[in-house]
N, C-alpha and C positions, 0 to 999 in steps of 0.2 A: 503494500499499499504507499503511496506517496504521502507521507506526512509531512511533508510541508504543505500540505494545503491546508493544514492549522497554522497561526504564527501566533506566538506569546506577544502578549501588547507591550511590558516588558519583563524582563528574568524577575523583577521582582514582585511579579504578578502570579498566584497560584492559579493557574488554569484548573479547575476541576472537569476538565472534555477532556474525552476521548475517541478516537479516531471508529468508528464504526459502518458497516457495509450495509444497505438500506436496501431490500429487496421488495419486489412487490408480495412476496411470500410472509417476509418480514411483518410490515406494516397492517397486513391484513390477519395477521394473528393476534397483534398485536389489539386490537381494536373489539374482540373475543370476549364474551364472555360466556358463563356456563350454559347460559338462557340462549346464546346464540345457538344452540344446537338441537336438533331435532333426533329421537333416537330410535332407531330398529327397534320394535319391540321383538324384532325374531332372530336378528344377527347380532344385537347388542351392540350392533357400531352409532353414533352419532355422526350425525351430518352439519354442515355451517358453509355459509358462504359472507367472503366480504369482497367489498369494491372487486366482483368477478374471479374471485380465487378462492376454490373448492376443496373444502379441507374433510375431510374421512376420519376419526379416530375408531379403534378397533375396544372393546369391553370400556367404555366411557363410564360406564355406572361403576368399576371395580376404584378410581380414581376420582380424585377430586381438580377440577378446572375453576383454576381462579386467579388473580394477580400475580401469586408466586410465581407460575410456571409459566407465566409472560416472564416474568423477570431475572430466572434462574434461565432460560432460552435466550433470551440477550447476551448474559453475562458469556455465554457459550460462544455469541457471535463476537461478541467484541474481543476476544480472547484469539478466535479465529480471524478475524480481521487483522489481528497484528502481527499475522503472517502470509495470509495469500494474496497473492500478488494480483493487483487491481488491473484488468483489462489486459492478460498478457500471457494465458498460458491457452493451450491449443489442446495435447492430448489428455485422454485417461492419465497415461503415466506421472504426469508433469502434477493435477491431481490430486494422485493417490497420499503424494507426500504431504498432505496437508487435513489428508480424509480425517484423521484424527485428532479431538480437542479433549484434551483435561482438567480439570479445576478440580484443588484439593477442600477437604471439608474447613479447616481453617482460613484458607482463603476467603469462601464462601462467606463464613462468617463473618471474616473482619471489612469484606464488601458489603454487607449487608447489616451491619452492625446487630448483630445475633450475639445472642448471651447463652441460650440452652442448645446445649447439642444435641440432644434429643430433637428438639425440632428440625433444627436445622437438620437433620439427619432424613427427619421425616419428608423436610420441604424436596430436597433434592430429589430422594425415592421417589417420588408421588411424580413429580415433573417429569424425571426423566424415562419413566415409565409409559407416561403421558405422548413425551417428545417421541420417544424409541416405535409407538404407535400412529402416527401421522403420516397417513396418505395426503399431497396435494395436487390439484390439477387445475392448469392455470394457462394462459396464452403469455409468453413473453415477447418484450419486447428487446432486442439490442441495439444501439447507435454505436456504428462505425466511421469513425473521421466526421463525426460531428452530420451526420447524414443519417436518416432512418433506418433500417437493416428490417429485416423479413421477418414478419413474428413467427416463435417458437413452438411447437405446446411442448408442454411440459407437464407431464405424469409421473411420479416417481413416491416410492418411499423418502419419507425424510433423511431417516437415519439408518445404516446399517447394522448396527451393533448399540447396545448401550453397557457400560460395563461398569462394577465396582469395586476396588480392591479395600475390600474391610479393613484388615491391617493398616495398610497406607492411609486412610481417609481418602481416596481418590477417584474419582467419578468422571466417565470418560465417554463420550459419545464418539460413532464411526460415521460422520454426514455420508452421505448419498453424492457421488461425484456431481449428478444433474444438476443437483442443487447447489454443491462449489462455482459449478460452473454460470447457475445464474446469479451467483452472491457476485462472483466476481466480475460481471459485467454489469453492478448495479452500481448507484450512489452510494459516497462519502459522506457520513452526515459527523458534527459532532457529538455526543452524547454527555449529557450531565451526569456524574459517575454521583453526583448525592444521591440519583433516584433510587439507584440501588437501595439504601439504608432507610428511604422511607419506610414509616411503621407502618403495616398495610391492616393490622387491624384497626388501629383510631383513626386512619384513611385511606380507605378500602378503592377509593377511585384515584386516587393520587397520582398513581403510577401513570396510572393511564391519561391522564392529562396532562402530566406534567413530558412526557416521549412525545404526544401529540402537539403539545407546545413546540417542543424542538425541531418536529419535525417538519411542521410551516415556517418556524425563524429558517430554519436549512432551505426548503424549498424556494423561500423568498427572498432571501438572502439579499439579491441585488435589486429588488424590486421594492417599492413605499408600500409597501405591506407588510413587509417580515414583522414588524410587533404588532400587527391587527389583524384579529382574525373574530369572524362572525360568532356570534352564542351558537349559532342552530348549525351549523359545522363544528363546533367545538361537542355540544350536547350530542351532537348525532355519531359523536366518536366515542364515545364514553358508554358503552353498553352496559356497564355496574350501573347506570342511573335508571330510572325506572322509564317507559313512552308517558309521553303525554296522555296515549289516550288510556293508557293501566292508571293516570290518578284517574281522567274522567270517570272511567270506571268503577274506582274505590271511593278515598274519601274527598275524590275534588285539592287535595291541600298542596298547590303545586308549588307553591313558594316554599313550603317547609320542606319537601320530597326533592324537589330539582333546583331551585335557586338558592337559594340558603346554601344545601351542602356541595355546591359548585361554587359561590362565593367564599367558603369557609374553608375548602382545599387550595381556592389561588391567596388566598391570606397564609395558609401556610406556607406554602414554596416561598412566602417573601420572609417569614419570622425563622423558616430553616436556610435561607440564604442564597436557595436554589434562582428566586428571580428580586430583582433589586424593585419592582412595584408593577401595580397592576390598576387598572380602572377603566370604568367602561367609556365610551365615546363622549366626547361633548354634545355631542347633540341626542343623546338619546336623554328620555324623560319617563320611566318604567310605571306603567298604567297597567298593560293586561299582557297575558305570556306570548301572544303573538308579538307584542311589540316589543318584547324583551327580547324574544329569538331574533329579530330584524335586526338588533343593536349589534354592538361589536365589543371587542376585551380587547385595553392596548395593554402586553404586559412586555418586560424588560427583561432577560437574563443577567447575571453577575459575571461578568468577567466571561460573557460567551470570546469564542475565540475569531482573529479579523482572517477571514477567510480570501485567495488571488482569487480575480475572475478571469480564469483562463477562457473564457468565452468573447471576453470583449476585444474591441478591436484595436488597434494600437493609438488611433485617436480618442476612444472611451478610456484608455491606460493610464495616458498623457496630462487626462483631464481630473483625476484622481487626488 
């Protein structure tokens, strides 16, 4: 990976971001929750779809699909991104060198600020059992020399093997080569390391929200809306929140069950140092739920790394 895509603002500033590869599957997987899946009563397989990415998981009822599963997966992808060459490999033999990624129990507990060893082991075992049973189906688009290439049909099992060395406390995933090929041709994104240490028991939607903000900011970094996202887009990406229809069919407490939880988590991201601040756009005056959805949230990440615009023309670069 080209680590130069991230530049430190100055040496004295601690940059709590790490480069990670973001493909279509990663982003689709991060937007799911347990209720996103439909379970086949006969086979026990669960099916979900997000952004035209179809996901199938075997023996779904035997495990818990929650934010810790997505966090574990992202940690493995961060580790894989540190070694997988970006858009440079061609043959299966070349990819095989990077197939297996491992993490120690101690490393996981440190990243996630966990103190209970038993709970950490349970999280890793549950997550890896799910990851090892995932099949994916989607159309991938590869860009070559800034030109749109033909779409490739992707259908594969995410991992070839899951392993645990109990004595050494090492957990490993051997990824499918087709997934590595997809990931190597995806985008590089700065990921806030502090997100891994979010207390998911107290703030269950915080991880999804933080990740969505980072993705939006990175995708629009060289545009005027990098620090502004529509409330509707944000709400639609957090599957752990109840839907508006669910609220209308129930106690109708929209403010209590959707608006306030979202605002509370944004405040938490500020207090935890991930964001330096957030507010609604100035034109917004909250009256109805629909007006709230039509508003935007302005946010700022703390010490977000500077990026080079490799797609800018020479005249654009000279004016920066």
